[in-house]
N, C-alpha and C positions, 0 to 999 in steps of 0.2 A: 382517732379519726383522719385528722391533720396531715399527721404522719406521715398516717400511710401510703395518702393523697402525693406528697412529697414524693415520697418513693417511686408510687408510680409512675408518677409526671416522673424524674432522673431516670426508670427503669425506660420510658417510651422517647425519649429523649435520649435516648445510647442509642436505642435498635435503630431509631432513625439517621441517627451520621454513622451511625459501623455502615447498616443499607449505603448511605448513598458515598461513602468514600470505598464500597466494593463497588453496588451497581448502579453504582448511575453513572450517567452519560458526564464528564468533564468535559469541557469545551477545554484544551490541553495549544492551544494554539496551532492547530491541523494546518502546515497547509497545504495546499492549491497545487494538484501535479493537472501538469499538462503539459503534450508536446507532442512532434509528429516523429515517426521510427523511418525510418530508411535503411536501406543495404546496397551500399553500392548507388547514392546519392539520390535513389530512387523510394517513393514511395512503397509499405512495406505494408499489406490492406493482410488484415483476418489474421491477428499477431495476436501472440496472450502472452503481456505483458507483465513481472512478478518483482519487485522493489523487494529485499530483505534485511531487515537493518544486519550488518556487519557485527552490530555486539553479540550477534545472535536470543538481541533481548527484544520483546514488542511482537506490533501484528506488522505482518505482511503487510503490499499494498499490491493491490493488481486494477488492471484493464485490459482492455482491447481497442487494434486499432480500426477505422472503416478502410473504404475506398480506402484513402490519402492520404492514408495514418498515422492518423489525427490519431491523437489516446488521448484519456481524464482517469487517471488514477480513482481506487477505490477504497475505504477498508472496510474494516466492522459491520456490518448489516446494508451496505451501503452506503456506509456514509464518502463523499467522496473527498480524499486526502489525502495524507498520511499522517504520520505522528514527528514532527520535527527528528532528524536525524540524518547519520552518516547510511547509505543505502549499495548493497551492489544490485547487480540489474541481470533478472535472462528476461529470451524475449522464445516463441516457439511458433511456430508455422501448423503444425502436424495435428490431426488428427483421426488416427487414427479408425475407432467408425467409421472416421466416414471416409474413411480410403485415399483422403489431403496428403503428403510427403513432406515433410520437413523442408522450409528454403533457408533457415536461418541455418548460420555455421556454427557450426557444434558446440564452439570453443562461448557461445553466447546461451548453451542451455543448461550448462549448470553453473552453482552460484563460485564452487571451488574453482573454476578455471576463466566466465568473465572477465570480462578489463572493464566493464564499464560498473564505475562508482559515484555515486553523487551522493551529495547534501544536500539536500527539504529542509526548510526554513520555514514559520507562520510567516504567513498569510499568501497569497502567488510564487509559483516559483511553473517558470516554464524551461523545464530539460528533452529539450530532441534527440533523442534515442539514432544514432547515425552510426550503424553499424556497415563491417568492410568481408567482405575476400580475403582479402586475405589476410 
């Protein structure tokens, strides 16, 4: 009987460890990210900002700019911040369902053409996104 209890204990502990490795929220030292989005020096409100890992691995982080262009990034179920690493950044203001046209220059709309690239580190990161029309 004692041997079967050990085996059961080992199986339960193994499943619990595997569950945490796969599903638990490990605090990997996320970086909190905020800043101001501007276009030609003026705040750009109501834009959606998307940070995607340069290597294509991991989670994107997204945010929205407020009326003064300020934004905060979020990832995975509304958790603030981003996993540390290098990111390419896109932005858009278009909302076709509401007939709101795009005001972001085309080069910032796609990850293959954006010139915005930043490294996020653990802790607080202030990243001002300065878009230009030219």
